[in-house]
N, C-alpha and C positions, 0 to 999 in steps of 0.2 A: 504493500500500500504506500502510495506517495503522500507524505504529510506536508507537501509544499503548500504555501498559503493559497495558491490558485489552482491546485490539483492539475498542474500542467507540467509534464516532464517530456518535452519534445525530443525526439530522436532524429529530427531533420533540421538542417541548418536554415532552410528558407521555406517553411510551411506556408501554404496560401493563406492570406489574411481574410478574416471575416468582414463583411460589410456591417459597420456599426449602426447604420441607419435602417437595416432590414434584418429582422431576426427570423430564423426558420424554426418552427415549432412542430413537433410531432404530436399534434393534438387531435387529429381526426378531422379530415376535411368536411365530412358530412355534418359536423356540429359547428363549423365556422360560418357564421352568418353576420356580416358586419356591413351590409349595404354596399358591397362592391369594394370595400377597403382591403379585403382578404381574398387572395387567389390561391387555388391549388397549383403547385408547381408541376408542370406537365412531365418533366423529366424526374424520375424517381430517385433523386439524390439531393444532398445539400452540401455546401462547403464544409470542410472539416480540416482539422489539424491532426497530425499523427499523435500529438500530445494529448488529444482528448477533445475532439470537436463534437459536433452533433451527430447523431446516429445516422448510419448510411443505409441505403437500399430499402427505404420505406417511403411511402407518400408523405410529403411534408406540406405544411401550410405556410405560405409566404405572407408575412404581414408587411404591407407596404409602408414606405416612409410616412405616408399621410397619417397612418395610425400610430406608429411607434416613435416617430421622430421626437427629439427633444426640442420643445418650443422655447427659445431663449427670450426671456423678458428681463427687464432691468430689476435685478434683485439687490442693487446697491452694494456690490462687492468691491467697491473702489480700492484698488491696490492691495487686495488681500492675498494671503499665501496659505495654501492647504497642503497637507500630507494625506495621502490615501493609501491604505495598505491593501494587499491582495489586488493590485491595480493592473495586472497584465491581462486579465480575462474577466468575463462575467460582470457582476454588479460593480466591482471595483473599477474596472476599465470604463464602464459606462458612466460612473460617477466622476472619474477624472476628466473625461471628455465633457461632461455636462458643466462641471465647474470651470474648466478652461474656456468653454464657450461663453461663459458669463464674465470672462476677463480675469479670473483667478489664476495666479501662478501656482501650478500644481506639481508636487513631487510625488510621483507614483512609486510605491515600494512593493517589491516582490522578489522571489528568488531568481526569477528569470525575466528578461525584458519582454514587453509586449511585441506582437508581430509587426507592428508598424508604429512610426512616430506620429505624434500629433502636436499641433501648435499649442504652446503654453504648458506642455507637460514634459518634465524631465524625469529620468529614471534613476532610482537608487536600488542597488541589489542588496538584499538582506534576508537572512533566514531568521524570522522573528521568533522562532522557537528557541533561539539562543538568548540567554539572559541579558547579554550586553548589547544586543542588536537594537532595541528600541532607543537607547540613549545615543547610539551612533547615528541613528536616523535623524533624531532631533538636532543633534550637533551639525549634521550635514545641511539640514534645512536652514538653520540659523546662519551658518557660514555662507550659504548660497544666496539667501534672500534677506537676511538681517531681521526677520520677523516671522511669526507664526500665528495665524488666526483661526485655522480650521484643522481639526484632526478627524479623519474618518477611519475608525477601526473596523475594517472589513475582512481582514485575513482570517481564514478559518478552514478547517478540514472536518470531514465527517465520514463515518463508516457505519454500515448496518451489520447486524449480527443475527444469529438464529435466536438469540434470547439473552437475558441478563447474565446467565452463567457462562456464556461464551465470551463475554467481554473481560479480557484479562487485565491485570493491573497495569501492565505496560501500555496497553491501548488507552486506558483511562488517563494515565499520566501524560501521554502525547497529546490527547485531545484537550485536556485542561490546560496544558502548557501553552498551546497555540491559541485556542479559542478564548481562553480567559486571561491567563497570565501575560501573554504578549500585549493584550489591550491594556491591562493594568499597568504594566511597565511603561508603555507608551504614554499613557495619561500622566503618570508620575514624572516622566521626563519632560512632557510638554507644558504642563500647567505653570511651572515657574516662569516660562517665557510668555505667558498669557496674562499675568497678573496686572501688568501696566495698562494695557489697552483692552483687556477682555478677550474672549474667544469662544469658540464653539467646539464641542466634542460630540461626534455622532458615533454611537456604537451600533453596529449592525448585528442583530441577533437573529432570531427566527421565530416563527409561530410555535416551534417545538419548545420554546421556553415556557409556554403555557399549555401546550399540547404534547406532553412527553411521549416519545415513541418507544414502544416496548423493545423494538429491535435496534434502538440507538440511544440507550440510557445515558451514556457518557456525553454524547453530543447534546442531548436535551438538557442535561444538567449544566453543562458549560455555558449554554446560552441563557438559562435561567439565572445562573450566577452573575453573568455579565449584566443582565437586566437589573439585578439587585444592586450591583456595584455602581452602575450608572446613576441610579436614584440617590444613593448615598453621596456620591461625589457632587451631584447637582445641588444637593442641599447645603453642602459645606462651602461651595465656591460661588453660589449665586450672588452674594453680596459683593463679590469682586468682579462681577461682570462676565463670569465664565458660565456658559450654558452647557448642559449635558442632555442630549436627547437620544433615545433609543429608537431605531427603526427595525421593525420585525417583518421581514418578507415571508410570503408564503411560497408556494410551488413556483420556482423561477427557472427559466431555460438557461442554465449555466453549466459549465463543465462539471461542477460538483454533482449535478443530477444527470446530465446527458453525456458526459465525457466517457472516454474509453475505459476509465476505472471508476466511473461515477456510480451513483446510487442505483440507477436503472439497471446497469450491468450487474451490480452486486446482488440485487434482489432477484434478477433473472437467473443468475447462477444458482441461487438457493432454491428457487421454485422450479427450475427446469424449463423456463419459458424464454422468450426473446426479450432483449432490452426494449425494443420498440413497443412490444405489447405491454410491458410494465409501464412505460412512459404514457402510452395511450390510455390505459385503464386508470392510471393515477390522475391524469388530466381530466378524464371524464367524471371522476368522483368529486370534482370541485365545482362550486357554483358557476364559475365562468366557463367551465368545460375546457380549459386550456392552461398552458403554462403562462405565467407572467413573463414579460420581457425584462432584461436587465435595465433597459432604458426607463421603463415605467417606475421601477424602484429608485433608480438614480435621480429621477425628477423630484421625487419626494425628499431624498437626502439633500439635494441641492437647495430646495426651499427651506427646510428646517435649519440648514447651515447659514442661511442668509439673514441680514438685518431685518428683513420683512417678517421674520419669525422671532423677533426680539423678546417676546413674552413667553416663548415656548421653552421650558426647561423642566427637567425632572419627570418627564413623561415619556410615553411610548406611542409611536405612530405605527400601527399595524397595516402593512401593505400586502394583503393576502387574497384579494379578490373575493372577500366574503367567506373565506374558509373557516375562520375561527367562529364557533357557534355560541358566542357569548355576547352580552351587551356591554 
């Protein structure tokens, strides 16, 4: 299992890049009805990376730019600097692009660089599971830009098991170290640099923080813990102008779910089915009947990071397409 922040362990030097403006979702074309904004791709394949792109050889639904594009509005980010972890793929990559599109200078952090460069985004290589990595990240950002305004803790890893007794102590330790402690260490390194002018920390958790998965107890626990920590940190530093917000995505079309070593493949291996069937059945069980796109989640992260959300702190924004059955 690759415990990299972005679940991406490419074996090719120049894998084809994904189009950030159009996401391919294995959600079942028969259920896709959006007034012409969604088309079935006639050719039965989708772009992929050897490191873990979207599933191959199945009918895909192409969501056009009209539906998934990030609509840039003035969020008053004047001169701000952000660090986004797990920024080479998925939600992290979409968030880095969204913030850069609003004029933020972004430092994207992951073990491996993204497949393509983007204006306003620089890359810093770090394995955030290493205890000293978060401090090195913040020192790099301050040295490069002289300030830090936004931290997006997005790096995470997840694995499913046959049950609780199958999750060994080593797996628990790795999950908690990256999903929880890396975010804790990054906050501790970043906050001293935010005290003068304020700042925003966005912790990306999951609906599993409130909907524990029996086959992923460690992952669920790590996300619940980060939700709790965010609330505590928000209460302590609100008076110093530092906001802390949690964003909890639901089922999202990322390499963590649809990659070559993603959850769909893991579940399929245990059930003796195909990854595409697992993805399709899971999407069908949600109210929207589809995977969310990374851009949809990134738009929410971008907003809560902005001065327009200046009264939002110590709370959770659930972006799950209605998946969580609570009020």
